[in-house]
N, C-alpha and C positions, 0 to 999 in steps of 0.2 A: 203498177200493173201496166202491161203494154197491150192496150187494145189498138184502135185506130191510131196510127202514128208510131206503133211499136214494130213496124216492119213486118207485120203478119201478112200483109198483102203484096202480091208480086210487083205491081207497079212501084210501090214505096221502096221495096228492097232494091229493085233495079236502079232507080233514081239515086238512092243513097250510096249503093255500091259504086256506081259510076263516079259519083262526086268524090267519094273517098279514095278511089283509085287515082283519079286525076290530081287530087290534092296531096295524097300521101305516098303513092307508090310510083307513078309515072315519072321516070327520070331519076328516081332515087334507088329503086331496086330493079334487079333484072327479071321481072316477072311479066310474062306476056299479058296484055290487056284482058283477054277472055278468061285466062286462068285466075288472074287477080280479082276480077269482078265477081266470078263464080265463088272464089274462096270468101270474099267479103259477104256475099249474099247468104252463104251457109252459116258464117259466123254471126250475122245479124239475126237470123231466125233461130239458131240454136243457142247462141249466147246471150241474146237480149229479149227474146220472146219465150222460148221454151224454157230456158234456164230461169226465167222469173216466174215460172209456174203456170204460164198460159198454155193450156191444152184444149182439147175439144170440149171439155166440161166447163172450163172457166172463160173460154173465148167470148161467149156471149155476154157475160157479165163485164168483162174487160171493155168490150165495145160499148156497152150500156153506160159505163161510167163517164165516157167521153160524151155521148149524146146528152146525158143528164146534165153534165157541166155546161154544155152549149145551151140548153134550155134555160138553165139558172142564170147564166151570163147575159143571155139575150134580154131577159126580164130586167136585169139591172141596167143594161145600156139602152133600154127603151125609156128610162128615166133620167139618165145622166150620161155624160160622155166618158167618165172614168169610174172605177169601181167605187170610190168613196166620195165622188163629187165632181166639181167643175175642173179639177186639176189632178194630174197623176200623182200617186203616192207610191210608196215601197210596195204596196199591195199590187199595183199595176205592173211594176217592174218584175215582181215575183211570178205573176201569172204570165208575163209576156214570154219568158223563157220557153216553156213547152208549147204555148199557143202559137208562137212564131215559128220556132225552129222545126217542130215535129207537125203539129196539127195544121199550121198555116202554109207549110211548104211541101209535105209529102202528099202525093196526088190524091190518095183516097180520103184522108181526113180533111184536106183543104176543100175538096169538092163538096163534101158533106157540110163543112162550115158555110161555104157560100150559099148553098141551097137551104139549109136549115136554120142558119143563124147569121144572116147578112149583117146584123149590128155588131156581132162579135168580129166578123171579118173586117168591118169598118174600124173597130177599135184596134185590131192588130195593125192595120195600115196607119192609124193615127199615132199609135205608140211608136211605130217605126220611123215616122217622119217627125217626131217630137222635137220641138226646139225650146230654148230657154224662155222664149216669149210665152210659153204656156204654163209657166209655173205659178201663176196667180189663179185665184178663183176660190169659191166657198167649198167647204167639205160638209158632208152630212153630219149632224150632230146626234142622230139616233140610228141604230141599226133597223132598216126597214125589212119588210117581209122578203123581197127578192134576195137581199144580202144574207139575211138569216138563213134562207133556204140553201144558199151556196156554202155558207159556213158549216151548216149541218152535213152537207155532202162531203166537204173536205175533212171534217172530223171522222166521218164513217168510213172514208176511203184512205186518203193520203195519211192523215194522222194515225189512223189504225195501223196501216202498214209500217210507218216509221216506229211506232211504239213497240210492235211485235219484233221488228228487226233489232231494236235496242235491247230488248229482253234476251233475244237469242245471242247478241253480241256479248251481253254481260255474262251470259252463261257459257261463253266460248264455244258455242255451237257453230259450225261452218254453214249449215243449212237448217231451215225451219219450215214447218207448214203454216203458211199464211192463211188466215181466215178474214174475209172482208165481206161485210153485208151478208153473211151466211154462205159465201161461195169460198171453196177451198182452192188455194194455189199451192201445189205440192212442191217441196224440196227447193224453196227459194233460197238463193245464196245470201248469207249474212253479209252485210255491207258496212264497212267503217264510215264510208261517206254518208250513208243514210242516217247513221247515228249523229253525225255533225249536222245534217239537215234538220233533225228533230231538235 
């Protein structure tokens, strides 16, 4: 689901389109800057937001999943520096991908993160500047309440999405109607990559 960080919002699309143009098109293809950036903005909204079933009806839920994740992560980082204890684990590296690249860099979700979940923003920075000196430290031995709440949210959102995608892939359907926490995301494209993720 593409809520905040899914290029739904103009400043996020603009930044991403300019970055993609500078990195991929400028000097490689004879496409004028304004044309290339506008093409990329249209591609991002249509191909990565609307195509993933985010519409007026599901937008609020898509955004809420981000806010909910921030709240749950903030509770975890109030107790420890990393998801599972005093040192980073594969869980931190897995969460770092979207939390850094999309939510920590796109203007709208980054501002929300700084304001609503400063401990999460600190964790993103901590992960970004991680060194081998930080590989020691104790890990939790039991799942505490904040971690249990995050795991429940992951199961209800991300794993539910991956499971429904895998079923559609197995049935050789090109698109499927995704249902997450009672919200409908119509005509989501079936993804081989998401089968691998599951």
